[in-house]
C-alpha positions, 0 to 999 in steps of 0.5 A, a space after each residue: 519876936 515874942 517868946 514866953 512859957 505858957 500853955 496853949 490850945 491845939 494849933 488850928 490847921 487852916 487852909 493856908 494863904 499863899 500864891 497857890 501856884 504849884 500848885 510809896 504803899 499804904 500807911 497802916 493804922 498801926 504805924 500811925 499809932 506808933 508814930 504818935 505814941 512811941 516817943 515819950 521817953 527822954 531823948 539822947 543828948 537832950 535835957 531831961 523832960 522834967 526840966 523843960 518849959 514851953 515857949 512860943 514865938 511868931 514871926 511873919 515871913 513868906 507873907 504869912 505867920 510862922 509860929 513855933 512852939 518848943 520845949 527848952 530848959 530856959 528862955 535863953 535856949 528858947 530864944 536861941 532856937 527861935 532866932 536860928 529857926 526864923 533866920 533860916 526861914 528868912 533866908 529861904 524867903 529871899 531865895 524862893 519868893 516869886 513876889 520879890 523880884 530880887 529873889 534868886 527864884 525871880 532872877 532865874 525866871 527873869 533870865 529866861 530863856 537862859 543861854 547856858 545852864 545857870 548854877 543855883 544855890 543848894 536851897 534853890 536846887 533842893 526846891 527845884 529837884 523836889 518840885 520835879 519829883 512831885 510834878 512827876 508823881 502827880 502827872 503835872 498837877 503840881 507844877 513849879 513853872 506855873 508862874 506865868 499863869 499865876 501872875 495872870 490869874 492874880 491880875 484877873 482876881 484883882 480885876 474880877 474878870 477872866 483873862 482873854 484867850 490870847 493872854 491865857 495862850 501866851 502864858 501857857 506857852 511858857 509853862 511846862 516841866 519840859 521847858 525846865 532842864 535840871 543838870 544834877 552833876 553841876 546843880 545848874 538849871 536851864 529855862 528853855 522858853 522865853 518869859 518863863 517864871 517859877 512859882 514855889 508857892 505850893 511848896 515853899 512854906 513846907 520847905 521853910 517849915 522843915 528847915 526851921 525844925 531842922 535848925 531846932 534839932 541842930 540846937 538840941 531842941 527837938 520837942 518842937 512844932 512849926 506852923 507855917 499858916 497850915 503847913 505844920 511839921 512836928 518834931 518830938 512830942 511834948 514831955 507830957 503827951 503822946 504828940 502835938 494836938 492839931 485841929 483840922 479846919 472844916 470847909 467853913 473857915 468860921 467853924 471850929 476844927 472838925 477833927 484832930 490828930 496827934 502829930 509827932 515826927 511827921 507833918 500835915 498840911 491843908 490846902 483849899 479855897 476857904 480864905 482866898 477865892 473870887 467869884 466871876 460871872 457867878 462862878 467861884 474860883 480858888 487862888 490855886 491854879 490848875 496848870 492845865 486850864 490856867 484858871 483857879 480851881 472851881 471845886 469848893 474843897 479843902 484837902 489835908 495831907 499827912 506826910 513824912 515832912 512838910 515839903 511833901 505835905 505842902 506839895 501834895 495838898 496843892 496837887 490833890 486840890 487840883 486833881 479833885 477828890 476822885 483822882 486825888 484819892 486814887 493817888 493818895 491811896 497809892 502812896 506809902 507814907 501819906 494819908 489824905 482827907 478831902 472835904 468838898 462841896 457837891 451841890 448843896 451837900 458837903 462830902 468827905 473822903 479819907 484814906 484809912 489812916 485819915 479816918 482816925 483823925 479824932 484825938 480824944 477831947 482831953 488830949 494835951 497840947 
């Protein structure tokens, strides 16, 4: 782990690299402006802003880099914050990883079909409960039971050939929220079909980013931002700025950020196929699996979502990629605390669709942090 006080450029919000499975009325502009501008005074219980210095650290967890920038009175306080935040991410990785056969998530899937409800940890329960919420909200575009399909699709990407109808049918038979039964009174879970596998790739990094920020707040380090490879959540803004300046990556990953926003007490996430895709038979497929087809999404797109927390932004960015710009925008327009920006390819032309608040994502070039 590294930590040091130094100025840094705006975090670039790139389409994240994860397993990609699964993958409220309108916010008005006035509320958005209040979020990023109304937080410049000293915080109750925190050190005076004038006494704070900036520190930054990066560690690799969940198969990607987690970068934390924060303001602290000294290096000792900053390192204490980094250690607590990264330890929390590490703990969640051990719980939610579908790559690690020893994780709690993997062990639960391996036990399917369960003969009786299985009591799970608070962290896994939280992930399953929120996943069900986003499944219902998106009409199944977000689906945590998609594990059999993502495993099959990973193999197809490696072999560069589509799965057979037989394999696809067998995987689909083990996918569906109706096969996952949650018992809130005991925080226990039943998996009703054989060979079920859970995949938290579309929500796990968001959960971890939120948890890391919560640890920093607990240690009186609220002026912080956590970047989990494109899942970004901000606490209070820097002492000398209205918010943390975040760059929104364009459809072409080689290009510089195309838009900026100032982020405070909110989260933003970008999902898309910029970094992970495969071409099979002349067709480009994303790493993000559509639960209905069992294959990678074929539309070239990038979706950025602004939401109250990184968990919601992460899950919704995945789901909106699956839904596409038309159905995705219809959903985003209905959600109270959500803004969305679609950048997608239609033939040779790059198109953009945005909610009213997302159309304002252009911070001044001179904006700080």
